[in-house]
ROVOPA-691831 format. One record per residue (C-alpha): residue number from 1; y negated, x negated, z. Coordinates in nm, 2 decimals, always signed. Example, Ala and Ser with C-alpha at 12.3 -4.5 7.8 and 13.67 -1.06 7.14 Angstrom:
<sites>
site resi:1, y:+0.45, x:-1.23, z:+0.78
site resi:2, y:+0.11, x:-1.37, z:+0.71
</sites>
This chain:
<sites>
site resi:1, y:+3.08, x:+1.24, z:-1.48
site resi:2, y:+2.71, x:+1.15, z:-1.45
site resi:3, y:+2.45, x:+1.34, z:-1.25
site resi:4, y:+2.31, x:+1.51, z:-1.56
site resi:5, y:+2.65, x:+1.66, z:-1.66
site resi:6, y:+2.71, x:+1.77, z:-1.30
site resi:7, y:+2.38, x:+1.94, z:-1.28
site resi:8, y:+2.45, x:+2.12, z:-1.62
site resi:9, y:+2.80, x:+2.24, z:-1.52
site resi:10, y:+2.70, x:+2.35, z:-1.18
site resi:11, y:+2.39, x:+2.54, z:-1.30
site resi:12, y:+2.15, x:+2.33, z:-1.10
site resi:13, y:+1.87, x:+2.08, z:-1.18
site resi:14, y:+1.91, x:+1.70, z:-1.15
site resi:15, y:+1.64, x:+1.71, z:-0.88
site resi:16, y:+1.84, x:+1.96, z:-0.68
site resi:17, y:+2.16, x:+1.76, z:-0.70
site resi:18, y:+1.97, x:+1.45, z:-0.57
site resi:19, y:+1.83, x:+1.66, z:-0.28
site resi:20, y:+2.18, x:+1.77, z:-0.19
site resi:21, y:+2.28, x:+1.41, z:-0.19
site resi:22, y:+1.98, x:+1.30, z:+0.01
site resi:23, y:+2.07, x:+1.55, z:+0.29
site resi:24, y:+2.43, x:+1.45, z:+0.29
site resi:25, y:+2.59, x:+1.75, z:+0.14
site resi:26, y:+2.75, x:+1.56, z:-0.14
site resi:27, y:+2.85, x:+1.19, z:-0.16
site resi:28, y:+2.89, x:+1.05, z:-0.52
site resi:29, y:+3.17, x:+0.79, z:-0.60
site resi:30, y:+3.06, x:+0.44, z:-0.69
site resi:31, y:+3.18, x:+0.25, z:-0.99
site resi:32, y:+3.22, x:-0.13, z:-0.95
site resi:33, y:+2.90, x:-0.17, z:-1.15
site resi:34, y:+2.72, x:+0.04, z:-0.89
site resi:35, y:+2.67, x:+0.36, z:-1.10
site resi:36, y:+2.72, x:+0.69, z:-0.93
site resi:37, y:+2.98, x:+0.92, z:-1.06
site resi:38, y:+3.08, x:+1.28, z:-0.97
site resi:39, y:+3.41, x:+1.48, z:-0.98
site resi:40, y:+3.52, x:+1.83, z:-1.02
site resi:41, y:+3.50, x:+1.87, z:-0.65
site resi:42, y:+3.12, x:+1.79, z:-0.66
site resi:43, y:+3.08, x:+2.06, z:-0.91
site resi:44, y:+3.25, x:+2.31, z:-0.69
site resi:45, y:+3.04, x:+2.20, z:-0.40
site resi:46, y:+2.70, x:+2.23, z:-0.58
site resi:47, y:+2.81, x:+2.58, z:-0.71
site resi:48, y:+2.90, x:+2.68, z:-0.35
site resi:49, y:+2.55, x:+2.55, z:-0.22
site resi:50, y:+2.37, x:+2.75, z:-0.49
site resi:51, y:+2.56, x:+3.07, z:-0.42
site resi:52, y:+2.47, x:+3.04, z:-0.06
site resi:53, y:+2.11, x:+2.98, z:-0.14
site resi:54, y:+2.10, x:+3.29, z:-0.36
site resi:55, y:+2.21, x:+3.48, z:-0.04
site resi:56, y:+1.93, x:+3.33, z:+0.17
site resi:57, y:+2.14, x:+3.06, z:+0.33
site resi:58, y:+1.96, x:+2.73, z:+0.30
site resi:59, y:+2.13, x:+2.42, z:+0.17
site resi:60, y:+2.08, x:+2.27, z:+0.52
site resi:61, y:+2.32, x:+2.53, z:+0.65
site resi:62, y:+2.59, x:+2.49, z:+0.39
site resi:63, y:+2.78, x:+2.21, z:+0.56
site resi:64, y:+3.06, x:+2.44, z:+0.71
site resi:65, y:+3.12, x:+2.59, z:+0.37
site resi:66, y:+3.16, x:+2.24, z:+0.21
site resi:67, y:+3.39, x:+2.12, z:+0.50
site resi:68, y:+3.60, x:+2.42, z:+0.44
site resi:69, y:+3.64, x:+2.33, z:+0.07
site resi:70, y:+3.71, x:+1.97, z:+0.17
site resi:71, y:+3.99, x:+2.09, z:+0.40
site resi:72, y:+4.17, x:+2.23, z:+0.09
site resi:73, y:+4.06, x:+2.60, z:+0.10
site resi:74, y:+4.00, x:+2.77, z:-0.23
site resi:75, y:+3.68, x:+2.93, z:-0.10
site resi:76, y:+3.42, x:+2.78, z:+0.13
site resi:77, y:+3.40, x:+3.09, z:+0.35
site resi:78, y:+3.77, x:+3.09, z:+0.45
site resi:79, y:+3.70, x:+2.91, z:+0.77
site resi:80, y:+3.57, x:+3.04, z:+1.11
site resi:81, y:+3.27, x:+2.82, z:+1.11
site resi:82, y:+3.16, x:+2.96, z:+0.77
site resi:83, y:+3.19, x:+3.32, z:+0.90
site resi:84, y:+2.96, x:+3.22, z:+1.19
site resi:85, y:+2.69, x:+3.12, z:+0.95
site resi:86, y:+2.73, x:+3.46, z:+0.78
site resi:87, y:+2.70, x:+3.64, z:+1.11
site resi:88, y:+2.38, x:+3.43, z:+1.21
site resi:89, y:+2.22, x:+3.50, z:+0.87
site resi:90, y:+2.29, x:+3.88, z:+0.90
site resi:91, y:+2.14, x:+3.87, z:+1.25
site resi:92, y:+1.83, x:+3.70, z:+1.12
site resi:93, y:+1.79, x:+3.96, z:+0.85
site resi:94, y:+1.84, x:+4.25, z:+1.09
site resi:95, y:+1.55, x:+4.10, z:+1.30
site resi:96, y:+1.33, x:+4.07, z:+1.00
site resi:97, y:+1.40, x:+4.43, z:+0.91
site resi:98, y:+1.32, x:+4.55, z:+1.26
site resi:99, y:+0.99, x:+4.35, z:+1.25
site resi:100, y:+0.89, x:+4.47, z:+0.90
site resi:101, y:+0.97, x:+4.83, z:+1.00
site resi:102, y:+0.75, x:+4.80, z:+1.30
site resi:103, y:+0.47, x:+4.66, z:+1.09
site resi:104, y:+0.51, x:+4.92, z:+0.83
site resi:105, y:+0.49, x:+5.20, z:+1.09
site resi:106, y:+0.18, x:+5.05, z:+1.24
site resi:107, y:+0.02, x:+5.03, z:+0.90
site resi:108, y:+0.11, x:+5.38, z:+0.81
site resi:109, y:-0.03, x:+5.50, z:+1.15
site resi:110, y:-0.35, x:+5.31, z:+1.08
site resi:111, y:-0.36, x:+5.45, z:+0.73
site resi:112, y:-0.32, x:+5.81, z:+0.84
site resi:113, y:-0.58, x:+5.78, z:+1.12
site resi:114, y:-0.83, x:+5.59, z:+0.90
site resi:115, y:-0.78, x:+5.84, z:+0.61
site resi:116, y:-0.83, x:+6.13, z:+0.84
site resi:117, y:-1.14, x:+5.98, z:+1.00
site resi:118, y:-1.29, x:+5.90, z:+0.66
site resi:119, y:-1.21, x:+6.26, z:+0.54
site resi:120, y:-1.36, x:+6.42, z:+0.85
site resi:121, y:-1.67, x:+6.19, z:+0.84
site resi:122, y:-1.73, x:+6.28, z:+0.47
site resi:123, y:-1.69, x:+6.64, z:+0.52
site resi:124, y:-1.94, x:+6.65, z:+0.80
site resi:125, y:-2.19, x:+6.43, z:+0.60
site resi:126, y:-2.14, x:+6.65, z:+0.30
site resi:127, y:-2.09, x:+6.35, z:+0.07
site resi:128, y:-1.86, x:+6.30, z:-0.22
site resi:129, y:-1.51, x:+6.21, z:-0.06
site resi:130, y:-1.34, x:+5.89, z:-0.17
site resi:131, y:-1.01, x:+6.05, z:-0.11
site resi:132, y:-0.86, x:+6.38, z:-0.25
site resi:133, y:-0.97, x:+6.68, z:-0.04
site resi:134, y:-0.64, x:+6.88, z:-0.02
site resi:135, y:-0.84, x:+7.17, z:+0.15
site resi:136, y:-1.00, x:+7.25, z:-0.17
site resi:137, y:-0.80, x:+7.42, z:-0.45
site resi:138, y:-0.87, x:+7.29, z:-0.80
site resi:139, y:-0.94, x:+7.51, z:-1.09
site resi:140, y:-0.69, x:+7.59, z:-1.36
site resi:141, y:-0.36, x:+7.59, z:-1.16
site resi:142, y:-0.07, x:+7.77, z:-1.32
site resi:143, y:+0.02, x:+8.10, z:-1.17
site resi:144, y:+0.38, x:+8.14, z:-1.06
site resi:145, y:+0.60, x:+8.41, z:-1.21
site resi:146, y:+0.81, x:+8.64, z:-0.98
site resi:147, y:+1.16, x:+8.54, z:-1.06
site resi:148, y:+1.32, x:+8.78, z:-0.81
site resi:149, y:+1.44, x:+8.49, z:-0.59
site resi:150, y:+1.32, x:+8.65, z:-0.28
site resi:151, y:+1.40, x:+9.02, z:-0.36
site resi:152, y:+1.71, x:+9.02, z:-0.13
site resi:153, y:+1.53, x:+8.91, z:+0.18
site resi:154, y:+1.38, x:+9.24, z:+0.33
site resi:155, y:+1.62, x:+9.38, z:+0.59
site resi:156, y:+1.80, x:+9.06, z:+0.66
site resi:157, y:+1.82, x:+8.92, z:+1.02
site resi:158, y:+1.70, x:+8.57, z:+1.08
site resi:159, y:+2.00, x:+8.34, z:+1.14
site resi:160, y:+2.09, x:+8.18, z:+1.48
site resi:161, y:+1.91, x:+7.85, z:+1.39
site resi:162, y:+1.70, x:+7.63, z:+1.62
site resi:163, y:+1.42, x:+7.44, z:+1.45
site resi:164, y:+1.18, x:+7.18, z:+1.60
site resi:165, y:+0.81, x:+7.27, z:+1.63
site resi:166, y:+0.50, x:+7.04, z:+1.59
site resi:167, y:+0.43, x:+7.07, z:+1.96
site resi:168, y:+0.76, x:+6.92, z:+2.06
site resi:169, y:+0.94, x:+7.25, z:+2.13
site resi:170, y:+1.25, x:+7.41, z:+1.98
site resi:171, y:+1.24, x:+7.76, z:+1.84
site resi:172, y:+1.54, x:+7.98, z:+1.82
site resi:173, y:+1.48, x:+8.19, z:+1.51
site resi:174, y:+1.71, x:+8.49, z:+1.59
site resi:175, y:+1.56, x:+8.54, z:+1.93
site resi:176, y:+1.34, x:+8.85, z:+1.89
site resi:177, y:+0.97, x:+8.80, z:+1.97
site resi:178, y:+0.77, x:+9.10, z:+2.06
site resi:179, y:+0.53, x:+9.23, z:+1.78
site resi:180, y:+0.52, x:+9.10, z:+1.44
site resi:181, y:+0.58, x:+8.73, z:+1.34
site resi:182, y:+0.44, x:+8.56, z:+1.04
site resi:183, y:+0.64, x:+8.27, z:+0.90
site resi:184, y:+0.49, x:+8.12, z:+0.58
site resi:185, y:+0.70, x:+7.86, z:+0.40
site resi:186, y:+0.54, x:+7.59, z:+0.18
site resi:187, y:+0.66, x:+7.28, z:+0.00
site resi:188, y:+0.46, x:+7.01, z:+0.16
site resi:189, y:+0.13, x:+6.93, z:+0.30
site resi:190, y:-0.09, x:+6.65, z:+0.15
site resi:191, y:-0.27, x:+6.40, z:+0.35
site resi:192, y:-0.60, x:+6.23, z:+0.27
site resi:193, y:-0.53, x:+5.89, z:+0.13
site resi:194, y:-0.18, x:+5.97, z:+0.04
site resi:195, y:-0.08, x:+6.07, z:-0.31
site resi:196, y:+0.09, x:+6.40, z:-0.39
site resi:197, y:+0.39, x:+6.39, z:-0.62
site resi:198, y:+0.33, x:+6.31, z:-0.99
site resi:199, y:+0.26, x:+6.63, z:-1.18
site resi:200, y:+0.21, x:+6.83, z:-0.87
site resi:201, y:-0.08, x:+7.05, z:-1.00
site resi:202, y:+0.13, x:+7.14, z:-1.31
site resi:203, y:+0.41, x:+7.31, z:-1.09
site resi:204, y:+0.33, x:+7.68, z:-1.05
site resi:205, y:+0.27, x:+7.76, z:-0.69
site resi:206, y:+0.31, x:+7.40, z:-0.56
site resi:207, y:-0.05, x:+7.30, z:-0.48
site resi:208, y:-0.25, x:+7.46, z:-0.20
site resi:209, y:-0.06, x:+7.40, z:+0.13
site resi:210, y:-0.35, x:+7.27, z:+0.31
site resi:211, y:-0.57, x:+7.54, z:+0.18
site resi:212, y:-0.32, x:+7.81, z:+0.29
site resi:213, y:-0.29, x:+7.66, z:+0.64
site resi:214, y:-0.67, x:+7.66, z:+0.67
site resi:215, y:-0.69, x:+8.02, z:+0.55
site resi:216, y:-0.44, x:+8.13, z:+0.82
site resi:217, y:-0.64, x:+7.93, z:+1.07
site resi:218, y:-0.96, x:+8.09, z:+0.97
site resi:219, y:-0.81, x:+8.45, z:+1.00
site resi:220, y:-0.59, x:+8.38, z:+1.29
site resi:221, y:-0.79, x:+8.61, z:+1.53
site resi:222, y:-0.79, x:+8.90, z:+1.28
site resi:223, y:-0.41, x:+8.87, z:+1.24
site resi:224, y:-0.36, x:+8.88, z:+1.62
site resi:225, y:-0.58, x:+9.19, z:+1.63
site resi:226, y:-0.36, x:+9.35, z:+1.35
site resi:227, y:-0.05, x:+9.31, z:+1.58
site resi:228, y:+0.08, x:+8.95, z:+1.48
site resi:229, y:+0.20, x:+8.78, z:+1.80
site resi:230, y:+0.30, x:+8.45, z:+1.65
site resi:231, y:+0.22, x:+8.26, z:+1.32
site resi:232, y:+0.43, x:+7.96, z:+1.21
site resi:233, y:+0.41, x:+7.74, z:+0.90
site resi:234, y:+0.74, x:+7.60, z:+0.79
site resi:235, y:+0.84, x:+7.31, z:+0.55
site resi:236, y:+1.10, x:+7.04, z:+0.52
site resi:237, y:+0.86, x:+6.77, z:+0.65
site resi:238, y:+0.95, x:+6.62, z:+0.98
site resi:239, y:+0.79, x:+6.75, z:+1.31
site resi:240, y:+0.58, x:+6.44, z:+1.36
site resi:241, y:+0.43, x:+6.49, z:+1.01
site resi:242, y:+0.37, x:+6.85, z:+1.10
site resi:243, y:+0.20, x:+6.75, z:+1.43
site resi:244, y:-0.04, x:+6.54, z:+1.24
site resi:245, y:-0.14, x:+6.82, z:+1.01
site resi:246, y:-0.19, x:+7.07, z:+1.30
site resi:247, y:-0.41, x:+6.81, z:+1.47
site resi:248, y:-0.61, x:+6.72, z:+1.16
site resi:249, y:-0.66, x:+7.08, z:+1.04
site resi:250, y:-0.71, x:+7.20, z:+1.39
site resi:251, y:-0.45, x:+7.48, z:+1.35
site resi:252, y:-0.42, x:+7.73, z:+1.63
site resi:253, y:-0.05, x:+7.78, z:+1.57
site resi:254, y:+0.26, x:+7.54, z:+1.54
site resi:255, y:+0.45, x:+7.43, z:+1.24
site resi:256, y:+0.83, x:+7.44, z:+1.21
site resi:257, y:+1.03, x:+7.16, z:+1.06
site resi:258, y:+1.35, x:+7.23, z:+0.85
site resi:259, y:+1.44, x:+6.89, z:+0.71
site resi:260, y:+1.79, x:+6.99, z:+0.63
site resi:261, y:+1.69, x:+7.32, z:+0.46
site resi:262, y:+1.91, x:+7.51, z:+0.71
site resi:263, y:+1.70, x:+7.83, z:+0.68
site resi:264, y:+1.70, x:+7.80, z:+0.30
site resi:265, y:+2.09, x:+7.77, z:+0.30
site resi:266, y:+2.13, x:+8.07, z:+0.54
site resi:267, y:+1.90, x:+8.30, z:+0.36
site resi:268, y:+1.92, x:+8.17, z:+0.00
site resi:269, y:+1.55, x:+8.09, z:-0.02
site resi:270, y:+1.40, x:+7.97, z:-0.34
site resi:271, y:+1.33, x:+7.59, z:-0.37
site resi:272, y:+1.22, x:+7.35, z:-0.65
site resi:273, y:+1.22, x:+6.98, z:-0.72
site resi:274, y:+0.92, x:+6.74, z:-0.77
site resi:275, y:+0.88, x:+6.37, z:-0.84
site resi:276, y:+1.03, x:+6.18, z:-0.54
site resi:277, y:+1.16, x:+6.51, z:-0.38
site resi:278, y:+1.50, x:+6.65, z:-0.48
site resi:279, y:+1.42, x:+6.97, z:-0.30
site resi:280, y:+1.12, x:+7.15, z:-0.16
site resi:281, y:+1.07, x:+7.51, z:-0.03
site resi:282, y:+0.89, x:+7.75, z:-0.27
site resi:283, y:+0.59, x:+7.91, z:-0.12
site resi:284, y:+0.67, x:+8.25, z:+0.04
site resi:285, y:+0.58, x:+8.43, z:+0.36
site resi:286, y:+0.81, x:+8.65, z:+0.58
site resi:287, y:+0.69, x:+8.93, z:+0.81
site resi:288, y:+0.95, x:+8.95, z:+1.08
site resi:289, y:+0.98, x:+9.23, z:+1.34
site resi:290, y:+1.26, x:+9.21, z:+1.62
site resi:291, y:+1.42, x:+8.93, z:+1.45
site resi:292, y:+1.45, x:+9.12, z:+1.11
site resi:293, y:+1.26, x:+9.04, z:+0.79
site resi:294, y:+1.04, x:+9.35, z:+0.73
site resi:295, y:+0.84, x:+9.23, z:+0.43
site resi:296, y:+0.83, x:+8.93, z:+0.20
site resi:297, y:+0.53, x:+8.80, z:+0.00
site resi:298, y:+0.66, x:+8.61, z:-0.31
site resi:299, y:+0.53, x:+8.45, z:-0.53
site resi:300, y:+0.19, x:+8.36, z:-0.36
site resi:301, y:-0.11, x:+8.29, z:-0.55
site resi:302, y:-0.38, x:+8.18, z:-0.48
site resi:303, y:-0.28, x:+8.04, z:-0.14
site resi:304, y:-0.63, x:+7.98, z:-0.02
site resi:305, y:-0.68, x:+8.36, z:+0.02
site resi:306, y:-0.32, x:+8.45, z:+0.11
site resi:307, y:-0.40, x:+8.52, z:+0.49
site resi:308, y:-0.63, x:+8.80, z:+0.37
site resi:309, y:-0.34, x:+8.94, z:+0.16
site resi:310, y:-0.11, x:+8.94, z:+0.47
site resi:311, y:-0.39, x:+9.10, z:+0.68
site resi:312, y:-0.44, x:+9.37, z:+0.43
site resi:313, y:-0.07, x:+9.46, z:+0.42
site resi:314, y:-0.06, x:+9.46, z:+0.80
site resi:315, y:-0.36, x:+9.70, z:+0.82
site resi:316, y:-0.20, x:+9.92, z:+0.56
site resi:317, y:+0.13, x:+9.92, z:+0.73
site resi:318, y:+0.08, x:+9.95, z:+1.10
site resi:319, y:+0.40, x:+9.95, z:+1.32
site resi:320, y:+0.50, x:+10.30, z:+1.42
site resi:321, y:+0.56, x:+10.22, z:+1.78
site resi:322, y:+0.21, x:+10.04, z:+1.79
site resi:323, y:+0.04, x:+10.36, z:+1.65
site resi:324, y:+0.22, x:+10.58, z:+1.90
</sites>
């Protein structure tokens, strides 16, 4: 067959076939009149080269596969030399992945730091921010209904779980802490320069995690005066993410990370889904005394005044042993 027919049958261009011939991958037969002709074997060879190219293996590295076909094998990767090319290609891809991952992490770190600086500078200068200010609660948010999903919690003991904290420690939940402990659960905290999930503001009770954290920060001393010995925020975000939030919002308390929803499974806590997130914690707050849930706030709205709601309850319900 002529070169045009070969190219058509192999799914290549004439120019590509000529290139393969030029670098010595295929050698046409010569008729007495000098014309080049190609056989079924050449069709198979060109198809093999193109399959390899689709995998990222350049034609210049296809020789072991063609030699394997020349040796009578049905497939070009049935020889040891061909497998070695596969291994080398995989190793190269692994190296690229490592490098791209490193570059992505560096870019994400720079983005987070830059966005936080921009946010802080704009706040200090009282200028209109270029990024969404997640410490401000927008108007018109839907109010969540009480669906009874937390009614079973009062009186339950905290399970024997250990969760990482934003300050690099591990907290065993069932180990009693003197006084009252406040654990407020929230879905996720937004960062300046990073978009929230699509439709976030339309989900009742979803928006307001940063405002809630700031509210607990601003009333932290009053909560301590009311008998609270520890305050923890808890979400399914990882501990490093939580640490950034604590630093950026200047929180005087640590965050807990429950990426596997272990506490949710143990206590049957309410959750919901959002764009890009199969599962997130619904917003609720636990008042824990001696490792036992004494009181639950659910649902919570608005989150930017929730610390005052907790403070009012604490003042109206002083511990009996503290009063004595």
